[in-house]
C-alpha positions in Angstrom: 9.0 18.0 8.9 10.5 21.0 7.4 9.0 21.9 3.6 11.8 22.3 1.5 10.0 24.0 -1.2 8.4 27.6 -1.4 4.9 28.6 -2.8 4.2 25.2 -4.1 6.9 25.3 -6.6 9.2 22.2 -6.5 12.8 21.3 -7.0 14.5 23.0 -10.3 17.7 21.8 -12.0 19.3 24.7 -13.6 22.2 23.9 -16.5 23.8 27.0 -15.9 27.4 28.6 -16.8 31.2 27.0 -16.3 32.0 24.8 -13.3 35.2 22.6 -12.7 35.0 18.5 -13.5 36.4 17.8 -10.0 32.9 18.4 -8.7 31.4 15.6 -10.7 31.1 13.4 -7.6 30.0 10.1 -9.1 30.2 10.8 -12.7 31.4 8.1 -14.8 33.0 9.3 -17.7 33.5 6.3 -20.0 31.4 7.8 -23.0 32.9 11.0 -22.7 35.5 11.3 -25.4 38.5 14.4 -25.5 38.3 17.0 -28.2 41.0 15.2 -29.8 39.5 12.1 -30.0 35.8 12.9 -31.3 36.7 16.4 -32.9 34.6 18.3 -30.0 32.0 17.5 -27.4 29.7 19.3 -25.5 30.0 20.7 -21.9 27.2 20.6 -19.9 27.2 22.2 -16.5 24.3 21.6 -14.0 23.7 23.7 -10.8 20.7 22.4 -8.6 18.6 24.8 -6.7 15.2 25.5 -5.8 12.8 28.6 -7.1 13.8 31.6 -5.1 16.7 32.4 -2.7 15.4 31.6 0.3 17.2 28.4 2.3 13.8 26.7 2.2 14.1 26.4 -1.3 17.4 24.7 -1.7 18.1 21.3 -3.3 19.6 19.5 -0.2 20.5 16.4 -2.3 20.1 15.3 -6.0 21.1 12.7 -8.5 21.1 12.8 -12.1 20.9 9.5 -14.4 22.0 10.3 -18.2 20.7 7.6 -20.8 21.9 7.7 -23.9 19.5 6.8 -27.1 20.5 2.8 -26.7 19.1 2.9 -23.4 22.4 2.5 -21.6 23.0 4.8 -18.3 26.3 6.7 -19.6 26.3 8.9 -16.4 25.3 9.4 -12.5 25.9 12.7 -11.2 25.1 13.5 -7.5 25.2 16.8 -5.7 24.7 18.1 -2.1 23.5 21.5 -0.5 27.1 22.4 -0.2 28.2 21.3 -3.6 25.5 21.6 -5.7 27.2 22.6 -9.0 28.8 19.8 -11.3 30.1 19.9 -15.0 30.0 17.2 -17.3 31.0 16.3 -21.0 28.5 14.4 -23.1 29.1 13.4 -27.0 26.5 14.9 -29.2 23.1 13.1 -29.0 20.0 12.9 -27.4 19.7 11.8 -23.9 17.0 10.7 -21.6 17.6 12.8 -18.0 16.3 11.3 -15.2 16.4 13.3 -11.9 15.9 12.3 -8.4 16.0 15.2 -5.3 15.1 15.2 -2.0 15.9 16.3 1.5 18.1 13.2 2.6 18.4 10.6 -0.3 20.3 8.3 2.0 17.0 7.0 3.1 16.4 5.5 -0.3 17.8 2.6 -2.4 18.9 4.2 -5.3 20.3 2.3 -8.6 23.9 2.3 -9.6 25.0 3.2 -13.1 25.8 -0.6 -13.7 22.5 -1.8 -13.2 20.5 1.5 -13.6 17.5 1.2 -16.4 14.3 3.7 -16.7 12.6 1.2 -14.8 14.8 0.9 -11.9 12.9 0.7 -8.5 13.8 3.1 -5.9 12.4 2.2 -2.5 12.8 3.2 1.1 15.6 1.2 3.0 14.8 -0.9 5.6 13.9 0.7 8.8 14.0 4.0 7.1 11.8 7.0 7.4 10.2 8.5 4.4 11.5 11.6 3.1 10.3 14.4 0.5 11.2 12.8 -2.7 10.8 14.7 -6.1 11.5 13.4 -9.5 11.4 14.3 -13.3 12.2 12.6 -16.9 13.0 14.9 -19.5 15.0 14.9 -23.2 18.2 16.5 -23.7 20.1 17.1 -26.9 23.5 17.7 -27.1 25.1 19.3 -30.0 28.4 18.8 -31.1 31.2 21.5 -29.7 28.3 23.2 -28.3 27.4 24.2 -24.5 24.1 24.8 -23.7 21.4 25.2 -20.7 18.4 23.7 -19.3 16.1 24.2 -16.6 14.2 21.2 -15.0 11.6 21.5 -12.7 11.1 17.9 -10.4 7.7 17.1 -9.4 6.9 15.4 -5.9 6.1 11.6 -5.9 5.0 11.6 -2.2 1.7 12.4 -0.4 1.5 13.8 3.1 -1.0 13.2 5.9 -0.5 16.3 8.0 -2.9 16.0 10.8 -5.7 13.9 12.1 -8.6 14.8 14.4 -11.4 12.9 15.8 -14.3 14.6 18.2 -16.8 13.5 20.5 -15.2 10.2 21.4 -16.8 8.6 24.3 -15.1 9.3 27.7 -14.6 5.4 28.1 -12.3 5.2 25.2 -9.0 4.6 26.3 -7.0 5.1 22.6 -7.5 5.8 19.2 -5.6 4.9 16.1 -5.8 5.4 12.5 -4.3 3.8 9.5 -4.5 3.8 5.9 -3.8 1.2 3.2 -2.6 0.2 0.5 0.3 2.7 -0.2 3.0 2.1 -3.2 5.7 1.0 -1.7 8.2 2.0 -4.4 8.9 4.4 -7.5 10.4 3.7 -10.6 13.2 5.9 -11.8 11.3 7.3 -14.5 8.8 8.4 -11.9 5.9 5.6 -12.5 4.7 3.4 -9.9 4.9 -0.1 -9.9 1.9 -2.4 -8.7 3.9 -4.0 -6.4 5.2 -4.0 -3.4 2.3 -2.2 -1.7 2.3 -1.0 1.9 0.1 0.5 4.7 1.1 3.8 6.4 2.1 3.3 9.8 -0.1 3.6 12.6 -1.0 7.1 13.8 -2.0 7.1 17.4 -4.1 10.2 18.3 -3.6 11.9 21.7 -6.5 12.9 23.9 -7.1 16.6 24.3 -8.2 18.8 27.4 -11.6 18.4 26.7 -11.7 15.0 27.1 -13.7 14.0 23.9 -11.1 15.2 21.1 -8.1 13.2 20.1 -5.3 14.6 17.9 -2.1 14.1 16.2 -0.2 15.8 13.6 2.1 13.2 12.1 3.1 15.0 9.2 3.4 11.4 7.7 5.1 11.1 4.4 4.5 8.3 1.9 4.1 7.3 -1.4 0.7 8.1 -2.8 -2.1 5.4 -2.6 -2.4 2.2 -4.7 -5.9 3.0 -6.0 -8.7 4.3 -3.4 -7.2 3.3 0.2 -9.1 2.1 3.4 -9.1 3.9 6.4 -9.4 2.1 9.6 -10.2 3.6 13.1 -9.7 1.6 16.1 -11.1 2.8 19.3 -9.7 1.1 22.3 -11.8 0.3 25.6 -11.6 -1.6 28.9 -13.4 -4.4 27.3 -11.7 -4.3 24.0 -11.6 -2.8 20.8 -13.9 -1.3 18.2 -12.8 -0.8 14.6 -14.4 1.0 11.6 -13.5 0.5 8.2 -14.4 2.7 5.0 -13.0 2.5 1.6 -12.4 6.4 0.2 -13.6 7.2 -3.1 -10.5 8.9 -4.4 -7.0 7.9 -4.0 -4.4 10.0 -1.9 -2.4 11.5 -4.5 1.2 12.8 -5.1 2.3 16.5 -3.9 -1.0 17.0 -1.7 -1.3 17.0 2.1 -3.9 15.7 3.7 -5.9 16.5 6.8 -8.6 14.2 8.3 -11.3 15.4 10.9 -13.9 13.2 12.3 -17.0 13.3 14.5 -17.8 9.9 16.2 -21.6 9.9 16.3 -21.8 7.5 19.3 -25.3 7.8 19.9 -26.0 5.7 16.5 -23.0 4.1 16.6 -21.6 6.2 13.6 -18.4 7.9 12.7 -18.6 10.8 10.4 -15.2 12.3 9.2 -14.3 15.0 6.7 -10.8 15.2 4.8 -9.2 18.1 3.5 -6.6 17.7 0.7 -3.8 20.6 0.3 -1.8 20.2 -2.7 0.9 22.9 -1.4 -1.2 24.7 -3.6 -4.6 23.6 -4.3 -7.1 22.3 -2.2 -9.9 19.6 -2.2 -12.6 18.4 0.3 -14.1 15.2 0.7 -16.7 13.6 3.5 -17.3 9.7 4.5 -18.9 8.0 7.5 -18.4 5.2 9.4 -21.2 3.2 10.7 -22.2 -0.3 12.1 -22.0 -1.8 8.4 -18.3 -0.4 8.5 -17.2 -2.1 11.7 -14.7 -4.6 11.4 -13.5 -7.8 13.3 -12.6 -7.2 17.1 -12.8 -9.5 20.4 -13.3 -12.5 18.2 -14.4 -15.9 20.0 -14.5 -19.1 18.4 -18.2 -20.6 17.8 -19.4 -17.0 18.0 -20.5 -14.9 15.3 -18.9 -11.6 14.7 -20.2 -9.2 12.2 -22.1 -11.7 10.6 -19.4 -14.4 10.1 -19.0 -17.4 12.3 -15.9 -17.6 14.0 -14.5 -20.9 13.3 -11.1 -20.6 15.4 -9.1 -17.9 16.8 -5.2 -17.8 17.6 -5.0 -15.0 19.9 -1.0 -15.1 19.9 -0.9 -14.4 16.4 -3.9 -12.7 15.9 -5.6 -14.8 13.5 -9.1 -16.4 13.0 -10.6 -18.3 10.6 -14.4 -17.2 9.5 -16.9 -19.2 7.8 -18.7 -17.9 4.6 -22.0 -16.8 5.5 -23.9 -19.3 3.3 -23.4 -22.1 1.1 -22.0 -21.0 -2.2 -23.6 -22.0 -5.6 -21.2 -24.0 -8.0 -21.9 -26.1 -11.0 -21.3 -29.6 -10.4 -19.1 -31.9 -13.1 -20.7 -34.8 -14.5 -21.0 -38.0 -12.8 -18.3 -39.9 -12.0 -15.7 -37.2 -12.5 -12.7 -37.5 -10.5 -11.5 -35.2 -7.6 -9.4 -32.8 -9.8 -12.6 -32.2 -11.7 -14.4 -31.5 -8.6 -12.0 -29.1 -7.4 -11.7 -26.8 -10.5 -15.5 -26.7 -10.3 -15.3 -25.0 -6.4 -12.5 -22.9 -7.6 -14.3 -20.3 -9.6 -17.2 -19.6 -7.3 -14.9 -19.3 -4.2 -12.8 -16.7 -6.1 -15.8 -14.4 -7.0 -17.3 -14.4 -3.3 -17.0 -11.3 -1.8 -14.8 -11.0 0.9 -15.5 -9.6 4.5 -14.0 -5.7 4.8 -10.8 -5.0 5.1 -10.0 -9.1 4.5 -7.3 -9.6 1.3 -6.8 -13.3 2.1 -8.7 -15.5 -0.6 -11.2 -17.9 0.3 -10.4 -21.7 0.8 -11.7 -25.0 1.5 -12.0 -25.6 5.3 -9.9 -28.6 6.5 -11.4 -31.4 7.9 -10.5 -30.3 11.3 -12.4 -26.9 10.6 -15.4 -29.0 9.1 -15.9 -30.7 12.4 -15.9 -27.6 14.2 -19.0 -26.1 12.4 -20.8 -29.2 11.1 -21.9 -30.0 14.6 -23.0 -26.4 15.6 -26.8 -26.0 15.4 -26.1 -22.2 14.9 -24.6 -23.4 11.0 -26.5 -27.1 10.6 -29.8 -28.6 11.3 -29.5 -32.3 11.8 -31.9 -34.7 10.4 -34.4 -37.2 11.9 -31.4 -40.1 11.6 -28.9 -37.6 12.8 -26.9 -36.3 10.2 -25.6 -33.1 9.4 -25.2 -31.4 6.2 -22.1 -33.0 3.7 -19.6 -29.9 3.2 -16.5 -30.1 0.8 -13.6 -29.8 2.9 -9.4 -30.2 1.9 -6.5 -31.7 3.5 -3.2 -31.5 2.2 -4.3 -30.8 -1.7 -6.9 -34.1 -1.0 -10.4 -32.8 -1.7 -12.7 -34.7 0.7 -16.2 -34.1 2.4 -17.4 -34.2 6.1 -20.1 -34.5 8.0 -21.3 -35.0 11.9 -23.8 -37.9 13.2 -25.7 -36.9 16.4 -26.7 -39.7 18.7 -28.7 -37.5 21.9 -25.8 -35.7 22.9 -22.9 -37.1 21.5 -21.2 -35.9 18.0 -19.1 -38.2 15.4 -17.3 -36.7 12.6 -16.8 -38.7 9.4 -15.6 -37.8 6.1 -14.7 -39.6 2.7 -12.6 -39.2 -0.3 -14.5 -40.1 -3.6 -18.1 -40.6 -4.8 -18.8 -36.7 -4.8 -22.3 -35.3 -5.8 -24.0 -32.1 -6.3 -25.7 -32.4 -2.7 -22.5 -31.5 -1.0 -22.2 -28.0 0.1 -19.6 -25.5 -0.8 -19.2 -23.6 2.6 -15.9 -21.8 2.5 -13.4 -20.3 5.0 -11.2 -17.3 5.1 -7.8 -16.4 7.4 -8.1 -13.4 8.8 -5.7 -10.8 10.9 -7.4 -8.7 13.7 
């Protein structure tokens, strides 16, 4: 994507000399009074431009929202590259001015005047491609009958992943893909970021280079900044399946920075070492991180087998989902003897919520269903049967009803049983979690 701004300096809104009212575009004049009505008003002529005179510094599109001291949006002004000047008349008073600029604002959902507040959300339209976006909140005081000038410098609200390179990839790898998440999914009109929604960057597919072991891409991918420290996922495709590595970065990907990712896959030790360079359209910084066996995420899942230390209860290949069993029993504080099912369920909820999740998984731990309990309660990898042929008893839940389930063994025959009352502290809490792969 072509950079719009020169020398790391962002958009500028310059409040200048005189311009005809016909260029106000979307300006709404319901709060503007003529000189006969209020005895004089202030004329504000705004020209949008970038720093310098080069075409690259031109503001292609901009929109400016004016809020009065009561918090009401009294005018919205739009301008484009061909008609980048407009004049407004404002009654005397102090205004909060929220400015939005970019190379193509039509790709964003922008608030209309009637609904606009300082917390109105700007998001990317469905199916749209993220473009450059700059914003600024400023305060402007208009004096009755006095024209004046202001200059507003906008601040970039997007981050860019400019290029990705991974070296020394094994020759049997047929594809390399990189994704990062989570990122903010929207920005408020005042330039702050709401906690939700969050999203991931589109997956970047790398291309094998002539040396056969280097894979590269130059996506110049724009997005809102990361929501906290993001996780990077590198997936290597082979003929027999995929290997994925996940790593949590130690710092966020910030607005107005361009990032380069460079990695080396140390396949001899099963380790992927990477470096990241961030360039702030000005400043730069470096960070290094590694992927090893501890960072491998779930792939090639098979029900009844272990994957990354977790027992796989079931796999849905069509939906690319699976159910994993907690690695061990979870300790809980049993309620008083004779307590009802609701009290027991409440006692189990907290320990499940505090249990660490597998890397890259965002779903919550839950009680297994009776059908899921039947699967693992007869598997000798999970349970040891008593001399009488009884497995461990496990808590389970069906349609909101708390139960306990267990399996009995007679020779090579297994029978599953469950009960819905008489709970006691000897019943094991072994939750499950739903994952996507």
